[in-house]
DODREN-577104 format. One record per atom (N, C-alpha, C): z, x, y. Coordinates in steps of 0.1 Angstrom, whole numbers, padded with zeros to 4 digits, always signed. Atoms other than C-alpha are relative to their C-alpha. Layout:
# residues N
ZXY;...
***
This chain:
# residues 118
+0014-0007-0002;+0113-0057-0012;+0001+0010-0012;+0003-0006+0014;+0096-0043-0041;+0002+0015+0002;+0001-0015-0003;+0093-0008-0027;+0015+0006+0001;-0016-0005+0003;+0128-0005-0022;+0007+0001-0010;-0003+0002+0011;+0138-0019-0053;-0006+0013-0010;+0007-0010+0008;+0116+0007-0070;+0007+0013+0002;-0006-0010-0005;+0132+0034-0051;+0014+0002-0005;-0012+0002+0004;+0167+0021-0061;-0002+0004-0015;-0001+0000+0014;+0154+0023-0098;-0005+0016-0002;+0003-0013+0004;+0146+0061-0095;-0013+0004+0000;+0012-0003+0003;+0110+0057-0093;-0009+0003+0014;+0006-0001-0011;+0105+0069-0055;-0015+0017-0002;+0010-0010+0002;+0085+0098-0071;-0016-0005-0005;+0013+0006+0007;+0059+0075-0085;-0007-0009+0011;+0008+0008-0011;+0053+0053-0056;+0009-0002+0014;-0010+0002-0012;+0068+0050-0020;-0002-0003+0012;+0001-0001-0010;+0071+0043+0014;-0004+0014+0008;-0001-0012-0004;+0058+0071+0037;+0012+0001+0011;-0010-0001-0009;+0084+0083+0064;+0001-0010+0012;-0001+0011-0014;+0073+0060+0093;-0001-0013-0007;+0000+0013+0005;+0073+0029+0072;-0009-0009+0001;+0011+0010-0002;+0038+0016+0077;-0012+0003-0009;+0011+0001+0010;+0019+0027+0046;+0009+0006-0013;-0005-0005+0013;+0027+0034+0010;-0009+0011-0007;+0009-0009+0010;+0015+0059-0018;+0004+0003-0010;-0003-0003+0014;+0013+0061-0051;-0003+0013-0006;+0001-0012-0002;+0021+0095-0058;-0004+0005-0015;+0003-0002+0014;+0016+0093-0098;-0007-0012-0007;+0007+0010+0002;-0010+0069-0106;+0004-0005-0015;-0004+0004+0015;-0005+0071-0148;+0015-0007+0000;-0014+0007+0003;+0033+0063-0144;+0001-0011+0006;+0000+0013-0007;+0029+0040-0120;-0006-0013-0008;+0003+0007+0010;+0007+0021-0143;+0008-0005-0011;-0008+0003+0011;+0030+0025-0171;+0011-0006+0002;-0011+0003-0002;+0061+0019-0157;+0006-0008+0013;-0002+0008-0011;+0060+0001-0123;-0010-0014-0002;+0012+0013+0003;+0027-0024-0129;+0009-0009-0008;-0004+0008+0007;+0043-0040-0157;+0010-0010+0002;-0016+0009-0005;+0076-0052-0139;-0004-0009+0009;+0000+0003-0018;+0061-0060-0104;-0015-0011-0003;+0010+0005+0000;+0025-0071-0113;-0008-0004-0013;+0006+0005+0014;+0000-0091-0138;-0011+0009-0005;+0005-0007+0004;-0025-0063-0136;+0004+0013-0008;-0004-0009+0009;-0028-0036-0162;-0005+0013+0004;+0008-0015-0007;-0052-0009-0147;+0002+0002+0015;+0000-0004-0011;-0051+0009-0116;-0011-0005+0011;+0011+0005-0009;-0086+0000-0105;+0001-0018+0002;-0002+0012-0003;-0076-0035-0108;+0011-0005+0010;-0006-0001-0010;-0047-0029-0087;-0003+0000+0014;+0001-0004-0013;-0063-0013-0060;-0013-0013+0005;+0008+0012-0006;-0090-0044-0059;+0007-0012+0005;-0010+0011-0006;-0062-0068-0054;+0003+0002+0014;-0002-0006-0013;-0051-0047-0025;-0011+0000+0011;+0010+0004-0009;-0084-0049-0009;-0003-0013+0002;+0003+0014-0004;-0088-0087-0014;+0013-0003+0009;-0009+0004-0010;-0055-0089+0005;-0002+0005+0014;+0002-0005-0007;-0067-0069+0030;+0005+0012+0006;-0005-0012-0004;-0050-0035+0028;-0011+0010+0000;+0008-0011+0000;-0068-0003+0036;+0005+0010-0004;-0002-0013+0005;-0070+0029+0020;-0001+0012+0010;+0004-0012-0013;-0064+0061+0045;-0006+0012-0012;+0006-0009+0009;-0087+0086+0031;+0002+0018+0008;-0002-0014-0011;-0075+0119+0056;+0016+0001+0004;-0015-0001-0007;-0043+0133+0069;+0011+0001-0008;-0013+0000+0007;-0007+0132+0058;+0001-0011-0010;-0001+0011+0007;-0011+0098+0044;-0010-0002-0011;+0012-0001+0010;-0043+0105+0024;+0004-0006-0013;-0001+0008+0011;-0045+0081-0005;+0011-0013+0003;-0008+0012-0002;-0022+0054+0012;-0004-0009+0003;+0006+0012-0003;-0025+0018+0015;+0009-0005+0012;-0006+0008-0010;-0016+0000+0047;-0006-0010+0002;+0001+0016-0004;-0014-0036+0061;+0005-0002+0013;-0007+0001-0011;-0006-0044+0095;+0012-0011-0001;-0011+0010+0002;+0016-0071+0082;+0009+0004-0013;-0009-0004+0011;+0034-0050+0055;+0003+0012+0005;-0011-0013-0009;+0062-0024+0071;+0012-0003-0007;-0010+0000+0009;+0089-0011+0054;+0015-0007+0007;-0013+0007-0008;+0122-0034+0062;-0004-0012+0006;+0005+0012-0007;+0101-0064+0076;-0010-0011-0010;+0006+0009+0010;+0097-0084+0046;-0004-0015+0004;+0005+0016-0004;+0092-0119+0066;-0015+0004+0003;+0011-0001-0004;+0060-0105+0079;-0011+0002-0011;+0009-0001+0013;+0043-0099+0044;-0005-0016-0004;+0002+0013+0003;+0044-0138+0043;-0013-0007+0004;+0014+0004-0005;+0013-0140+0065;-0010+0011-0007;+0014-0006+0006;-0009-0119+0042;-0004-0009-0008;+0008+0011+0009;-0034-0139+0025;-0011+0005-0006;+0016-0002+0010;-0061-0133-0003;-0012-0003+0007;+0011+0005-0007;-0093-0133+0012;-0010-0005-0010;+0009+0007+0009;-0123-0151-0003;-0009+0012-0001;+0008-0009+0000;-0146-0129-0020;-0012+0000+0002;+0015+0004-0005;-0180-0126-0003;-0008+0013-0001;+0004-0011-0001;-0189-0091-0014;-0017+0003-0003;+0015-0003-0001;-0227-0076-0009;+0000+0010-0013;+0002-0009+0007;-0219-0050-0037;+0000+0016+0005;+0003-0013-0005;-0222-0023-0009;+0013+0005+0008;-0013-0005-0006;-0192-0004+0002;-0004+0008+0011;+0001-0006-0014;-0191+0008+0037;+0006+0016-0002;-0008-0015+0001;-0186+0048+0039;+0014-0004+0011;-0011+0000-0011;-0149+0055+0054;-0001+0010+0008;-0001-0010-0011;-0144+0076+0083;+0017+0004+0003;-0016-0003-0004;-0110+0092+0086;+0003+0005+0015;-0002+0000-0014;-0115+0097+0122;+0001-0013+0008;-0008+0016-0004;-0109+0058+0126;+0011-0003-0004;-0011+0007+0007;-0081+0057+0107;+0013+0001+0008;-0010-0002-0008;-0047+0052+0123;+0010+0011-0002;-0008-0014-0001;-0022+0084+0130;+0013-0008+0001;-0014+0005-0001;+0010+0065+0118;+0010+0009+0007;-0009-0009-0005;+0028+0095+0129;+0002+0002+0016;+0002+0000-0016;+0019+0092+0166;+0007-0013+0005;-0007+0014-0006;+0038+0057+0166;+0014+0002-0003;-0015-0001+0004;+0075+0051+0163;+0000-0004-0011;-0003+0005+0011;+0092+0047+0130;+0003-0014-0001;-0005+0017+0001;+0095+0010+0118;+0017+0003-0004;-0017+0002+0000;+0130+0001+0122;+0003-0011-0010;-0001+0012+0006;+0144-0022+0095;+0009-0010+0007;-0008+0011-0005;+0155-0056+0106;-0001-0013-0006;+0002+0013+0012;+0148-0084+0081;+0011+0002-0009;
***
């Protein structure tokens, strides 16, 4: 699991899972671009990385303790096999981005933490 490897490499201050294991946060975008992305991704810019997350169905959290974090129902800490069901979506953009509503976002702290089983 990439995020666990990053943590082992001492870069958890740059990007890490949140305590509940249901989303991750890039804490230091500049360091993420310079030190993490070259090892794990083809992208070289944060905006390109974010676009790829969107194309793979990840959602960005805009409020609460996980503000700025990204989540996908099939991307959970320690559940590597679930990630095989994440697929890139076809681009069918209208050029219009719908406004986000933090009140409609999940509260992962109200759910039990993800337990590692993979």
